[in-house]
PDB file of N, CA, C and O in Angstrom:
ATOM      1  N   MET A   1      48.593 -51.705 -55.981  1.00  0.00           N
ATOM      2  CA  MET A   1      47.161 -51.849 -56.110  1.00  0.00           C
ATOM      3  C   MET A   1      46.483 -51.627 -54.769  1.00  0.00           C
ATOM      4  O   MET A   1      45.394 -51.055 -54.714  1.00  0.00           O
ATOM      5  N   SER A   2      47.101 -52.062 -53.706  1.00  0.00           N
ATOM      6  CA  SER A   2      46.501 -51.881 -52.387  1.00  0.00           C
ATOM      7  C   SER A   2      46.431 -50.407 -51.997  1.00  0.00           C
ATOM      8  O   SER A   2      45.526 -50.013 -51.261  1.00  0.00           O
ATOM      9  N   ILE A   3      47.362 -49.589 -52.472  1.00  0.00           N
ATOM     10  CA  ILE A   3      47.339 -48.154 -52.167  1.00  0.00           C
ATOM     11  C   ILE A   3      46.140 -47.503 -52.858  1.00  0.00           C
ATOM     12  O   ILE A   3      45.445 -46.694 -52.243  1.00  0.00           O
ATOM     13  N   LEU A   4      45.891 -47.836 -54.105  1.00  0.00           N
ATOM     14  CA  LEU A   4      44.765 -47.266 -54.830  1.00  0.00           C
ATOM     15  C   LEU A   4      43.441 -47.681 -54.204  1.00  0.00           C
ATOM     16  O   LEU A   4      42.534 -46.857 -54.089  1.00  0.00           O
ATOM     17  N   THR A   5      43.314 -48.901 -53.810  1.00  0.00           N
ATOM     18  CA  THR A   5      42.081 -49.398 -53.220  1.00  0.00           C
ATOM     19  C   THR A   5      41.874 -48.821 -51.835  1.00  0.00           C
ATOM     20  O   THR A   5      40.739 -48.557 -51.439  1.00  0.00           O
ATOM     21  N   ALA A   6      42.930 -48.624 -51.108  1.00  0.00           N
ATOM     22  CA  ALA A   6      42.824 -48.115 -49.746  1.00  0.00           C
ATOM     23  C   ALA A   6      42.375 -46.654 -49.752  1.00  0.00           C
ATOM     24  O   ALA A   6      41.641 -46.241 -48.855  1.00  0.00           O
ATOM     25  N   GLU A   7      42.795 -45.869 -50.733  1.00  0.00           N
ATOM     26  CA  GLU A   7      42.445 -44.452 -50.762  1.00  0.00           C
ATOM     27  C   GLU A   7      41.094 -44.197 -51.421  1.00  0.00           C
ATOM     28  O   GLU A   7      40.529 -43.116 -51.252  1.00  0.00           O
ATOM     29  N   TYR A   8      40.576 -45.136 -52.149  1.00  0.00           N
ATOM     30  CA  TYR A   8      39.287 -44.953 -52.810  1.00  0.00           C
ATOM     31  C   TYR A   8      38.179 -45.049 -51.784  1.00  0.00           C
ATOM     32  O   TYR A   8      38.119 -45.999 -51.003  1.00  0.00           O
ATOM     33  N   ASP A   9      37.300 -44.055 -51.791  1.00  0.00           N
ATOM     34  CA  ASP A   9      36.165 -44.037 -50.874  1.00  0.00           C
ATOM     35  C   ASP A   9      34.895 -43.889 -51.713  1.00  0.00           C
ATOM     36  O   ASP A   9      34.702 -42.880 -52.390  1.00  0.00           O
ATOM     37  N   TYR A  10      34.060 -44.875 -51.661  1.00  0.00           N
ATOM     38  CA  TYR A  10      32.850 -44.907 -52.473  1.00  0.00           C
ATOM     39  C   TYR A  10      31.964 -43.691 -52.190  1.00  0.00           C
ATOM     40  O   TYR A  10      31.467 -43.071 -53.129  1.00  0.00           O
ATOM     41  N   ALA A  11      31.758 -43.343 -50.938  1.00  0.00           N
ATOM     42  CA  ALA A  11      30.893 -42.216 -50.571  1.00  0.00           C
ATOM     43  C   ALA A  11      31.452 -40.904 -51.121  1.00  0.00           C
ATOM     44  O   ALA A  11      30.696 -40.056 -51.597  1.00  0.00           O
ATOM     45  N   THR A  12      32.763 -40.737 -51.058  1.00  0.00           N
ATOM     46  CA  THR A  12      33.401 -39.526 -51.596  1.00  0.00           C
ATOM     47  C   THR A  12      33.242 -39.485 -53.105  1.00  0.00           C
ATOM     48  O   THR A  12      32.957 -38.435 -53.680  1.00  0.00           O
ATOM     49  N   ASP A  13      33.429 -40.638 -53.744  1.00  0.00           N
ATOM     50  CA  ASP A  13      33.287 -40.710 -55.193  1.00  0.00           C
ATOM     51  C   ASP A  13      31.865 -40.328 -55.622  1.00  0.00           C
ATOM     52  O   ASP A  13      31.688 -39.568 -56.574  1.00  0.00           O
ATOM     53  N   ILE A  14      30.878 -40.843 -54.936  1.00  0.00           N
ATOM     54  CA  ILE A  14      29.484 -40.528 -55.245  1.00  0.00           C
ATOM     55  C   ILE A  14      29.218 -39.038 -55.010  1.00  0.00           C
ATOM     56  O   ILE A  14      28.548 -38.393 -55.816  1.00  0.00           O
ATOM     57  N   ALA A  15      29.739 -38.496 -53.915  1.00  0.00           N
ATOM     58  CA  ALA A  15      29.536 -37.078 -53.608  1.00  0.00           C
ATOM     59  C   ALA A  15      30.151 -36.188 -54.687  1.00  0.00           C
ATOM     60  O   ALA A  15      29.553 -35.189 -55.087  1.00  0.00           O
ATOM     61  N   VAL A  16      31.330 -36.546 -55.150  1.00  0.00           N
ATOM     62  CA  VAL A  16      31.991 -35.772 -56.207  1.00  0.00           C
ATOM     63  C   VAL A  16      31.186 -35.840 -57.497  1.00  0.00           C
ATOM     64  O   VAL A  16      30.999 -34.830 -58.175  1.00  0.00           O
ATOM     65  N   LYS A  17      30.712 -37.032 -57.833  1.00  0.00           N
ATOM     66  CA  LYS A  17      29.912 -37.169 -59.047  1.00  0.00           C
ATOM     67  C   LYS A  17      28.598 -36.404 -58.950  1.00  0.00           C
ATOM     68  O   LYS A  17      28.133 -35.847 -59.945  1.00  0.00           O
ATOM     69  N   GLN A  18      27.996 -36.370 -57.771  1.00  0.00           N
ATOM     70  CA  GLN A  18      26.770 -35.602 -57.584  1.00  0.00           C
ATOM     71  C   GLN A  18      27.039 -34.102 -57.746  1.00  0.00           C
ATOM     72  O   GLN A  18      26.251 -33.391 -58.370  1.00  0.00           O
ATOM     73  N   GLU A  19      28.138 -33.633 -57.191  1.00  0.00           N
ATOM     74  CA  GLU A  19      28.505 -32.219 -57.330  1.00  0.00           C
ATOM     75  C   GLU A  19      28.762 -31.860 -58.791  1.00  0.00           C
ATOM     76  O   GLU A  19      28.360 -30.792 -59.252  1.00  0.00           O
ATOM     77  N   GLU A  20      29.428 -32.749 -59.515  1.00  0.00           N
ATOM     78  CA  GLU A  20      29.684 -32.499 -60.937  1.00  0.00           C
ATOM     79  C   GLU A  20      28.381 -32.463 -61.718  1.00  0.00           C
ATOM     80  O   GLU A  20      28.193 -31.605 -62.580  1.00  0.00           O
ATOM     81  N   ALA A  21      27.486 -33.387 -61.421  1.00  0.00           N
ATOM     82  CA  ALA A  21      26.196 -33.423 -62.114  1.00  0.00           C
ATOM     83  C   ALA A  21      25.389 -32.167 -61.791  1.00  0.00           C
ATOM     84  O   ALA A  21      24.733 -31.601 -62.666  1.00  0.00           O
ATOM     85  N   TYR A  22      25.440 -31.739 -60.540  1.00  0.00           N
ATOM     86  CA  TYR A  22      24.729 -30.530 -60.133  1.00  0.00           C
ATOM     87  C   TYR A  22      25.295 -29.316 -60.867  1.00  0.00           C
ATOM     88  O   TYR A  22      24.539 -28.469 -61.341  1.00  0.00           O
ATOM     89  N   ALA A  23      26.620 -29.230 -60.962  1.00  0.00           N
ATOM     90  CA  ALA A  23      27.258 -28.108 -61.651  1.00  0.00           C
ATOM     91  C   ALA A  23      26.878 -28.086 -63.129  1.00  0.00           C
ATOM     92  O   ALA A  23      26.593 -27.025 -63.683  1.00  0.00           O
ATOM     93  N   ILE A  24      26.874 -29.244 -63.759  1.00  0.00           N
ATOM     94  CA  ILE A  24      26.473 -29.327 -65.173  1.00  0.00           C
ATOM     95  C   ILE A  24      25.013 -28.932 -65.319  1.00  0.00           C
ATOM     96  O   ILE A  24      24.656 -28.206 -66.247  1.00  0.00           O
ATOM     97  N   GLY A  25      24.171 -29.399 -64.418  1.00  0.00           N
ATOM     98  CA  GLY A  25      22.750 -29.054 -64.450  1.00  0.00           C
ATOM     99  C   GLY A  25      22.534 -27.560 -64.255  1.00  0.00           C
ATOM    100  O   GLY A  25      21.662 -26.969 -64.892  1.00  0.00           O
ATOM    101  N   MET A  26      23.322 -26.950 -63.380  1.00  0.00           N
ATOM    102  CA  MET A  26      23.201 -25.510 -63.147  1.00  0.00           C
ATOM    103  C   MET A  26      23.592 -24.739 -64.402  1.00  0.00           C
ATOM    104  O   MET A  26      22.940 -23.756 -64.754  1.00  0.00           O
ATOM    105  N   ILE A  27      24.628 -25.169 -65.066  1.00  0.00           N
ATOM    106  CA  ILE A  27      25.065 -24.498 -66.289  1.00  0.00           C
ATOM    107  C   ILE A  27      23.983 -24.620 -67.359  1.00  0.00           C
ATOM    108  O   ILE A  27      23.618 -23.637 -68.004  1.00  0.00           O
ATOM    109  N   LYS A  28      23.481 -25.831 -67.536  1.00  0.00           N
ATOM    110  CA  LYS A  28      22.425 -26.033 -68.535  1.00  0.00           C
ATOM    111  C   LYS A  28      21.164 -25.276 -68.143  1.00  0.00           C
ATOM    112  O   LYS A  28      20.495 -24.694 -68.996  1.00  0.00           O
ATOM    113  N   GLY A  29      20.839 -25.283 -66.854  1.00  0.00           N
ATOM    114  CA  GLY A  29      19.674 -24.548 -66.377  1.00  0.00           C
ATOM    115  C   GLY A  29      19.841 -23.050 -66.583  1.00  0.00           C
ATOM    116  O   GLY A  29      18.894 -22.355 -66.950  1.00  0.00           O
ATOM    117  N   HIS A  30      21.043 -22.562 -66.346  1.00  0.00           N
ATOM    118  CA  HIS A  30      21.345 -21.143 -66.544  1.00  0.00           C
ATOM    119  C   HIS A  30      21.193 -20.776 -68.013  1.00  0.00           C
ATOM    120  O   HIS A  30      20.604 -19.748 -68.345  1.00  0.00           O
ATOM    121  N   GLU A  31      21.724 -21.617 -68.887  1.00  0.00           N
ATOM    122  CA  GLU A  31      21.606 -21.364 -70.326  1.00  0.00           C
ATOM    123  C   GLU A  31      20.144 -21.382 -70.764  1.00  0.00           C
ATOM    124  O   GLU A  31      19.725 -20.554 -71.573  1.00  0.00           O
ATOM    125  N   ALA A  32      19.376 -22.318 -70.235  1.00  0.00           N
ATOM    126  CA  ALA A  32      17.957 -22.395 -70.570  1.00  0.00           C
ATOM    127  C   ALA A  32      17.229 -21.159 -70.050  1.00  0.00           C
ATOM    128  O   ALA A  32      16.362 -20.605 -70.727  1.00  0.00           O
ATOM    129  N   GLY A  33      17.591 -20.734 -68.843  1.00  0.00           N
ATOM    130  CA  GLY A  33      16.991 -19.525 -68.278  1.00  0.00           C
ATOM    131  C   GLY A  33      17.313 -18.298 -69.108  1.00  0.00           C
ATOM    132  O   GLY A  33      16.462 -17.430 -69.299  1.00  0.00           O
ATOM    133  N   LEU A  34      18.528 -18.224 -69.596  1.00  0.00           N
ATOM    134  CA  LEU A  34      18.902 -17.102 -70.454  1.00  0.00           C
ATOM    135  C   LEU A  34      18.101 -17.112 -71.747  1.00  0.00           C
ATOM    136  O   LEU A  34      17.656 -16.063 -72.214  1.00  0.00           O
ATOM    137  N   GLN A  35      17.918 -18.290 -72.325  1.00  0.00           N
ATOM    138  CA  GLN A  35      17.142 -18.406 -73.557  1.00  0.00           C
ATOM    139  C   GLN A  35      15.692 -17.964 -73.340  1.00  0.00           C
ATOM    140  O   GLN A  35      15.127 -17.233 -74.154  1.00  0.00           O
ATOM    141  N   VAL A  36      15.107 -18.415 -72.243  1.00  0.00           N
ATOM    142  CA  VAL A  36      13.717 -18.044 -71.935  1.00  0.00           C
ATOM    143  C   VAL A  36      13.628 -16.542 -71.699  1.00  0.00           C
ATOM    144  O   VAL A  36      12.719 -15.886 -72.207  1.00  0.00           O
ATOM    145  N   GLY A  37      14.566 -15.996 -70.931  1.00  0.00           N
ATOM    146  CA  GLY A  37      14.571 -14.558 -70.663  1.00  0.00           C
ATOM    147  C   GLY A  37      14.757 -13.744 -71.925  1.00  0.00           C
ATOM    148  O   GLY A  37      14.107 -12.715 -72.107  1.00  0.00           O
ATOM    149  N   LEU A  38      15.631 -14.193 -72.788  1.00  0.00           N
ATOM    150  CA  LEU A  38      15.865 -13.505 -74.048  1.00  0.00           C
ATOM    151  C   LEU A  38      14.605 -13.523 -74.910  1.00  0.00           C
ATOM    152  O   LEU A  38      14.230 -12.499 -75.482  1.00  0.00           O
ATOM    153  N   GLN A  39      13.960 -14.665 -75.004  1.00  0.00           N
ATOM    154  CA  GLN A  39      12.735 -14.780 -75.795  1.00  0.00           C
ATOM    155  C   GLN A  39      11.641 -13.873 -75.231  1.00  0.00           C
ATOM    156  O   GLN A  39      10.934 -13.207 -75.987  1.00  0.00           O
ATOM    157  N   GLN A  40      11.502 -13.847 -73.910  1.00  0.00           N
ATOM    158  CA  GLN A  40      10.491 -12.990 -73.295  1.00  0.00           C
ATOM    159  C   GLN A  40      10.805 -11.518 -73.551  1.00  0.00           C
ATOM    160  O   GLN A  40       9.899 -10.721 -73.798  1.00  0.00           O
ATOM    161  N   GLY A  41      12.077 -11.163 -73.494  1.00  0.00           N
ATOM    162  CA  GLY A  41      12.480  -9.786 -73.759  1.00  0.00           C
ATOM    163  C   GLY A  41      12.177  -9.365 -75.186  1.00  0.00           C
ATOM    164  O   GLY A  41      11.716  -8.250 -75.427  1.00  0.00           O
ATOM    165  N   ILE A  42      12.433 -10.247 -76.117  1.00  0.00           N
ATOM    166  CA  ILE A  42      12.146  -9.953 -77.523  1.00  0.00           C
ATOM    167  C   ILE A  42      10.642  -9.769 -77.724  1.00  0.00           C
ATOM    168  O   ILE A  42      10.209  -8.821 -78.379  1.00  0.00           O
ATOM    169  N   GLU A  43       9.855 -10.673 -77.161  1.00  0.00           N
ATOM    170  CA  GLU A  43       8.403 -10.572 -77.304  1.00  0.00           C
ATOM    171  C   GLU A  43       7.871  -9.293 -76.677  1.00  0.00           C
ATOM    172  O   GLU A  43       7.016  -8.621 -77.254  1.00  0.00           O
ATOM    173  N   GLN A  44       8.376  -8.957 -75.498  1.00  0.00           N
ATOM    174  CA  GLN A  44       7.930  -7.746 -74.825  1.00  0.00           C
ATOM    175  C   GLN A  44       8.337  -6.504 -75.614  1.00  0.00           C
ATOM    176  O   GLN A  44       7.557  -5.557 -75.720  1.00  0.00           O
ATOM    177  N   GLY A  45       9.528  -6.500 -76.159  1.00  0.00           N
ATOM    178  CA  GLY A  45       9.993  -5.377 -76.968  1.00  0.00           C
ATOM    179  C   GLY A  45       9.156  -5.202 -78.225  1.00  0.00           C
ATOM    180  O   GLY A  45       8.811  -4.080 -78.596  1.00  0.00           O
ATOM    181  N   LEU A  46       8.834  -6.305 -78.876  1.00  0.00           N
ATOM    182  CA  LEU A  46       7.981  -6.231 -80.066  1.00  0.00           C
ATOM    183  C   LEU A  46       6.598  -5.692 -79.722  1.00  0.00           C
ATOM    184  O   LEU A  46       6.048  -4.858 -80.441  1.00  0.00           O
ATOM    185  N   GLU A  47       6.048  -6.173 -78.628  1.00  0.00           N
ATOM    186  CA  GLU A  47       4.718  -5.721 -78.210  1.00  0.00           C
ATOM    187  C   GLU A  47       4.726  -4.225 -77.916  1.00  0.00           C
ATOM    188  O   GLU A  47       3.825  -3.501 -78.338  1.00  0.00           O
ATOM    189  N   GLN A  48       5.741  -3.765 -77.196  1.00  0.00           N
ATOM    190  CA  GLN A  48       5.832  -2.342 -76.886  1.00  0.00           C
ATOM    191  C   GLN A  48       6.037  -1.511 -78.152  1.00  0.00           C
ATOM    192  O   GLN A  48       5.470  -0.427 -78.287  1.00  0.00           O
ATOM    193  N   GLY A  49       6.838  -2.016 -79.068  1.00  0.00           N
ATOM    194  CA  GLY A  49       7.066  -1.316 -80.326  1.00  0.00           C
ATOM    195  C   GLY A  49       5.800  -1.204 -81.154  1.00  0.00           C
ATOM    196  O   GLY A  49       5.526  -0.157 -81.741  1.00  0.00           O
ATOM    197  N   LEU A  50       5.029  -2.276 -81.200  1.00  0.00           N
ATOM    198  CA  LEU A  50       3.767  -2.249 -81.941  1.00  0.00           C
ATOM    199  C   LEU A  50       2.780  -1.272 -81.310  1.00  0.00           C
ATOM    200  O   LEU A  50       2.092  -0.529 -82.009  1.00  0.00           O
ATOM    201  N   GLU A  51       2.720  -1.281 -79.972  1.00  0.00           N
ATOM    202  CA  GLU A  51       1.817  -0.357 -79.279  1.00  0.00           C
ATOM    203  C   GLU A  51       2.227   1.095 -79.538  1.00  0.00           C
ATOM    204  O   GLU A  51       1.382   1.951 -79.800  1.00  0.00           O
ATOM    205  N   ARG A  52       3.512   1.355 -79.462  1.00  0.00           N
ATOM    206  CA  ARG A  52       4.004   2.712 -79.704  1.00  0.00           C
ATOM    207  C   ARG A  52       3.720   3.141 -81.135  1.00  0.00           C
ATOM    208  O   ARG A  52       3.301   4.273 -81.377  1.00  0.00           O
ATOM    209  N   GLY A  53       3.948   2.240 -82.079  1.00  0.00           N
ATOM    210  CA  GLY A  53       3.676   2.545 -83.477  1.00  0.00           C
ATOM    211  C   GLY A  53       2.200   2.822 -83.726  1.00  0.00           C
ATOM    212  O   GLY A  53       1.858   3.737 -84.476  1.00  0.00           O
ATOM    213  N   ALA A  54       1.328   2.044 -83.107  1.00  0.00           N
ATOM    214  CA  ALA A  54      -0.116   2.242 -83.268  1.00  0.00           C
ATOM    215  C   ALA A  54      -0.531   3.585 -82.676  1.00  0.00           C
ATOM    216  O   ALA A  54      -1.369   4.287 -83.242  1.00  0.00           O
ATOM    217  N   HIS A  55       0.054   3.936 -81.546  1.00  0.00           N
ATOM    218  CA  HIS A  55      -0.271   5.219 -80.913  1.00  0.00           C
ATOM    219  C   HIS A  55       0.199   6.382 -81.785  1.00  0.00           C
ATOM    220  O   HIS A  55      -0.526   7.360 -81.969  1.00  0.00           O
ATOM    221  N   GLU A  56       1.410   6.271 -82.317  1.00  0.00           N
ATOM    222  CA  GLU A  56       1.937   7.328 -83.196  1.00  0.00           C
ATOM    223  C   GLU A  56       1.071   7.475 -84.444  1.00  0.00           C
ATOM    224  O   GLU A  56       0.818   8.593 -84.894  1.00  0.00           O
ATOM    225  N   LYS A  57       0.624   6.375 -84.993  1.00  0.00           N
ATOM    226  CA  LYS A  57      -0.237   6.415 -86.182  1.00  0.00           C
ATOM    227  C   LYS A  57      -1.575   7.065 -85.845  1.00  0.00           C
ATOM    228  O   LYS A  57      -2.104   7.841 -86.641  1.00  0.00           O
ATOM    229  N   ALA A  58      -2.130   6.752 -84.665  1.00  0.00           N
ATOM    230  CA  ALA A  58      -3.393   7.361 -84.250  1.00  0.00           C
ATOM    231  C   ALA A  58      -3.232   8.871 -84.092  1.00  0.00           C
ATOM    232  O   ALA A  58      -4.121   9.631 -84.477  1.00  0.00           O
ATOM    233  N   LEU A  59      -2.101   9.315 -83.528  1.00  0.00           N
ATOM    234  CA  LEU A  59      -1.848  10.750 -83.396  1.00  0.00           C
ATOM    235  C   LEU A  59      -1.740  11.421 -84.763  1.00  0.00           C
ATOM    236  O   LEU A  59      -2.269  12.510 -84.981  1.00  0.00           O
ATOM    237  N   GLU A  60      -1.052  10.756 -85.662  1.00  0.00           N
ATOM    238  CA  GLU A  60      -0.889  11.281 -87.025  1.00  0.00           C
ATOM    239  C   GLU A  60      -2.253  11.414 -87.716  1.00  0.00           C
ATOM    240  O   GLU A  60      -2.538  12.424 -88.359  1.00  0.00           O
ATOM    241  N   THR A  61      -3.073  10.400 -87.576  1.00  0.00           N
ATOM    242  CA  THR A  61      -4.408  10.416 -88.170  1.00  0.00           C
ATOM    243  C   THR A  61      -5.261  11.511 -87.537  1.00  0.00           C
ATOM    244  O   THR A  61      -5.991  12.216 -88.233  1.00  0.00           O
ATOM    245  N   ALA A  62      -5.167  11.651 -86.215  1.00  0.00           N
ATOM    246  CA  ALA A  62      -5.936  12.680 -85.519  1.00  0.00           C
ATOM    247  C   ALA A  62      -5.556  14.069 -86.023  1.00  0.00           C
ATOM    248  O   ALA A  62      -6.434  14.896 -86.271  1.00  0.00           O
ATOM    249  N   LYS A  63      -4.271  14.332 -86.175  1.00  0.00           N
ATOM    250  CA  LYS A  63      -3.817  15.633 -86.683  1.00  0.00           C
ATOM    251  C   LYS A  63      -4.374  15.888 -88.084  1.00  0.00           C
ATOM    252  O   LYS A  63      -4.805  16.997 -88.397  1.00  0.00           O
ATOM    253  N   LEU A  64      -4.362  14.872 -88.902  1.00  0.00           N
ATOM    254  CA  LEU A  64      -4.869  15.016 -90.270  1.00  0.00           C
ATOM    255  C   LEU A  64      -6.370  15.303 -90.275  1.00  0.00           C
ATOM    256  O   LEU A  64      -6.835  16.181 -91.002  1.00  0.00           O
ATOM    257  N   LEU A  65      -7.125  14.561 -89.460  1.00  0.00           N
ATOM    258  CA  LEU A  65      -8.574  14.783 -89.388  1.00  0.00           C
ATOM    259  C   LEU A  65      -8.894  16.174 -88.857  1.00  0.00           C
ATOM    260  O   LEU A  65      -9.827  16.824 -89.329  1.00  0.00           O
ATOM    261  N   LEU A  66      -8.129  16.625 -87.885  1.00  0.00           N
ATOM    262  CA  LEU A  66      -8.346  17.977 -87.364  1.00  0.00           C
ATOM    263  C   LEU A  66      -8.043  19.031 -88.422  1.00  0.00           C
ATOM    264  O   LEU A  66      -8.720  20.056 -88.506  1.00  0.00           O
ATOM    265  N   THR A  67      -7.024  18.770 -89.224  1.00  0.00           N
ATOM    266  CA  THR A  67      -6.675  19.680 -90.308  1.00  0.00           C
ATOM    267  C   THR A  67      -7.823  19.808 -91.298  1.00  0.00           C
ATOM    268  O   THR A  67      -8.046  20.886 -91.850  1.00  0.00           O
ATOM    269  N   TYR A  68      -8.550  18.727 -91.528  1.00  0.00           N
ATOM    270  CA  TYR A  68      -9.688  18.738 -92.449  1.00  0.00           C
ATOM    271  C   TYR A  68     -10.967  19.252 -91.789  1.00  0.00           C
ATOM    272  O   TYR A  68     -12.030  19.262 -92.409  1.00  0.00           O
ATOM    273  N   GLY A  69     -10.859  19.677 -90.529  1.00  0.00           N
ATOM    274  CA  GLY A  69     -11.992  20.314 -89.867  1.00  0.00           C
ATOM    275  C   GLY A  69     -12.948  19.396 -89.142  1.00  0.00           C
ATOM    276  O   GLY A  69     -14.034  19.825 -88.754  1.00  0.00           O
ATOM    277  N   ASP A  70     -12.579  18.156 -88.952  1.00  0.00           N
ATOM    278  CA  ASP A  70     -13.462  17.258 -88.204  1.00  0.00           C
ATOM    279  C   ASP A  70     -13.509  17.684 -86.739  1.00  0.00           C
ATOM    280  O   ASP A  70     -12.548  18.245 -86.211  1.00  0.00           O
ATOM    281  N   SER A  71     -14.629  17.413 -86.098  1.00  0.00           N
ATOM    282  CA  SER A  71     -14.809  17.790 -84.695  1.00  0.00           C
ATOM    283  C   SER A  71     -13.901  16.933 -83.805  1.00  0.00           C
ATOM    284  O   SER A  71     -13.573  15.799 -84.152  1.00  0.00           O
ATOM    285  N   PRO A  72     -13.500  17.486 -82.655  1.00  0.00           N
ATOM    286  CA  PRO A  72     -12.667  16.704 -81.728  1.00  0.00           C
ATOM    287  C   PRO A  72     -13.337  15.399 -81.304  1.00  0.00           C
ATOM    288  O   PRO A  72     -12.664  14.380 -81.146  1.00  0.00           O
ATOM    289  N   GLU A  73     -14.641  15.424 -81.121  1.00  0.00           N
ATOM    290  CA  GLU A  73     -15.371  14.219 -80.712  1.00  0.00           C
ATOM    291  C   GLU A  73     -15.289  13.142 -81.790  1.00  0.00           C
ATOM    292  O   GLU A  73     -15.066  11.968 -81.494  1.00  0.00           O
ATOM    293  N   LYS A  74     -15.470  13.556 -83.041  1.00  0.00           N
ATOM    294  CA  LYS A  74     -15.387  12.601 -84.150  1.00  0.00           C
ATOM    295  C   LYS A  74     -13.980  12.030 -84.271  1.00  0.00           C
ATOM    296  O   LYS A  74     -13.804  10.832 -84.495  1.00  0.00           O
ATOM    297  N   VAL A  75     -12.981  12.897 -84.120  1.00  0.00           N
ATOM    298  CA  VAL A  75     -11.584  12.452 -84.210  1.00  0.00           C
ATOM    299  C   VAL A  75     -11.281  11.457 -83.093  1.00  0.00           C
ATOM    300  O   VAL A  75     -10.606  10.451 -83.314  1.00  0.00           O
ATOM    301  N   ALA A  76     -11.781  11.742 -81.898  1.00  0.00           N
ATOM    302  CA  ALA A  76     -11.555  10.836 -80.764  1.00  0.00           C
ATOM    303  C   ALA A  76     -12.169   9.466 -81.036  1.00  0.00           C
ATOM    304  O   ALA A  76     -11.574   8.435 -80.723  1.00  0.00           O
ATOM    305  N   ILE A  77     -13.357   9.467 -81.618  1.00  0.00           N
ATOM    306  CA  ILE A  77     -14.019   8.193 -81.937  1.00  0.00           C
ATOM    307  C   ILE A  77     -13.247   7.438 -83.017  1.00  0.00           C
ATOM    308  O   ILE A  77     -13.031   6.231 -82.910  1.00  0.00           O
ATOM    309  N   CYS A  78     -12.840   8.157 -84.049  1.00  0.00           N
ATOM    310  CA  CYS A  78     -12.162   7.507 -85.185  1.00  0.00           C
ATOM    311  C   CYS A  78     -10.775   6.966 -84.829  1.00  0.00           C
ATOM    312  O   CYS A  78     -10.330   5.962 -85.386  1.00  0.00           O
ATOM    313  N   THR A  79     -10.108   7.631 -83.909  1.00  0.00           N
ATOM    314  CA  THR A  79      -8.728   7.236 -83.587  1.00  0.00           C
ATOM    315  C   THR A  79      -8.610   6.456 -82.287  1.00  0.00           C
ATOM    316  O   THR A  79      -7.542   5.928 -81.979  1.00  0.00           O
ATOM    317  N   SER A  80      -9.686   6.376 -81.525  1.00  0.00           N
ATOM    318  CA  SER A  80      -9.693   5.735 -80.198  1.00  0.00           C
ATOM    319  C   SER A  80      -8.755   6.434 -79.215  1.00  0.00           C
ATOM    320  O   SER A  80      -8.307   5.832 -78.239  1.00  0.00           O
ATOM    321  N   LEU A  81      -8.464   7.693 -79.477  1.00  0.00           N
ATOM    322  CA  LEU A  81      -7.661   8.485 -78.554  1.00  0.00           C
ATOM    323  C   LEU A  81      -8.602   9.228 -77.602  1.00  0.00           C
ATOM    324  O   LEU A  81      -9.721   9.572 -77.984  1.00  0.00           O
ATOM    325  N   PRO A  82      -8.160   9.478 -76.371  1.00  0.00           N
ATOM    326  CA  PRO A  82      -9.000  10.239 -75.438  1.00  0.00           C
ATOM    327  C   PRO A  82      -9.235  11.669 -75.950  1.00  0.00           C
ATOM    328  O   PRO A  82      -8.396  12.243 -76.646  1.00  0.00           O
ATOM    329  N   LEU A  83     -10.368  12.211 -75.595  1.00  0.00           N
ATOM    330  CA  LEU A  83     -10.737  13.543 -76.050  1.00  0.00           C
ATOM    331  C   LEU A  83      -9.736  14.599 -75.596  1.00  0.00           C
ATOM    332  O   LEU A  83      -9.447  15.540 -76.334  1.00  0.00           O
ATOM    333  N   ASP A  84      -9.204  14.446 -74.377  1.00  0.00           N
ATOM    334  CA  ASP A  84      -8.230  15.438 -73.895  1.00  0.00           C
ATOM    335  C   ASP A  84      -6.947  15.432 -74.735  1.00  0.00           C
ATOM    336  O   ASP A  84      -6.306  16.471 -74.889  1.00  0.00           O
ATOM    337  N   VAL A  85      -6.578  14.289 -75.268  1.00  0.00           N
ATOM    338  CA  VAL A  85      -5.411  14.212 -76.156  1.00  0.00           C
ATOM    339  C   VAL A  85      -5.718  14.952 -77.453  1.00  0.00           C
ATOM    340  O   VAL A  85      -4.870  15.678 -77.971  1.00  0.00           O
ATOM    341  N   ILE A  86      -6.912  14.772 -77.972  1.00  0.00           N
ATOM    342  CA  ILE A  86      -7.320  15.458 -79.211  1.00  0.00           C
ATOM    343  C   ILE A  86      -7.328  16.961 -78.964  1.00  0.00           C
ATOM    344  O   ILE A  86      -6.862  17.729 -79.805  1.00  0.00           O
ATOM    345  N   GLN A  87      -7.846  17.379 -77.835  1.00  0.00           N
ATOM    346  CA  GLN A  87      -7.896  18.802 -77.524  1.00  0.00           C
ATOM    347  C   GLN A  87      -6.497  19.398 -77.394  1.00  0.00           C
ATOM    348  O   GLN A  87      -6.268  20.537 -77.798  1.00  0.00           O
ATOM    349  N   SER A  88      -5.568  18.636 -76.834  1.00  0.00           N
ATOM    350  CA  SER A  88      -4.199  19.150 -76.734  1.00  0.00           C
ATOM    351  C   SER A  88      -3.552  19.228 -78.118  1.00  0.00           C
ATOM    352  O   SER A  88      -2.727  20.108 -78.365  1.00  0.00           O
ATOM    353  N   LEU A  89      -3.914  18.325 -79.011  1.00  0.00           N
ATOM    354  CA  LEU A  89      -3.415  18.408 -80.393  1.00  0.00           C
ATOM    355  C   LEU A  89      -3.951  19.654 -81.091  1.00  0.00           C
ATOM    356  O   LEU A  89      -3.254  20.285 -81.885  1.00  0.00           O
ATOM    357  N   MET A  90      -5.184  19.991 -80.785  1.00  0.00           N
ATOM    358  CA  MET A  90      -5.779  21.180 -81.388  1.00  0.00           C
ATOM    359  C   MET A  90      -5.041  22.435 -80.938  1.00  0.00           C
ATOM    360  O   MET A  90      -4.857  23.366 -81.723  1.00  0.00           O
ATOM    361  N   GLN A  91      -4.621  22.460 -79.685  1.00  0.00           N
ATOM    362  CA  GLN A  91      -3.912  23.622 -79.154  1.00  0.00           C
ATOM    363  C   GLN A  91      -2.513  23.745 -79.771  1.00  0.00           C
ATOM    364  O   GLN A  91      -1.974  24.846 -79.891  1.00  0.00           O
ATOM    365  N   GLU A  92      -1.945  22.627 -80.150  1.00  0.00           N
ATOM    366  CA  GLU A  92      -0.608  22.639 -80.788  1.00  0.00           C
ATOM    367  C   GLU A  92      -0.646  23.218 -82.184  1.00  0.00           C
ATOM    368  O   GLU A  92       0.350  23.763 -82.661  1.00  0.00           O
ATOM    369  N   GLN A  93      -1.792  23.105 -82.848  1.00  0.00           N
ATOM    370  CA  GLN A  93      -1.882  23.547 -84.253  1.00  0.00           C
ATOM    371  C   GLN A  93      -2.029  25.027 -84.370  1.00  0.00           C
ATOM    372  O   GLN A  93      -2.118  25.554 -85.479  1.00  0.00           O
TER     373      GLN A  93
END
């Protein structure tokens, strides 16, 4: 019993427990950070996908309106696309 008591050091024991707690906290913090990053990535991807889809739909609508003979200015207003984009679509047709 005296050997066990002689080798036990309270300060060392506390330091080891603090290091273990820090390591556990880092792991949990890392996992939480990954979850937050993943959620932000999903939201950003959805937002970009929606924007791209809306832009593609506007281009599709612009092409259709031009096919029916609407003026480039009217098409730009109806689709919220810049006039130069409408003009480049006209050149493609």
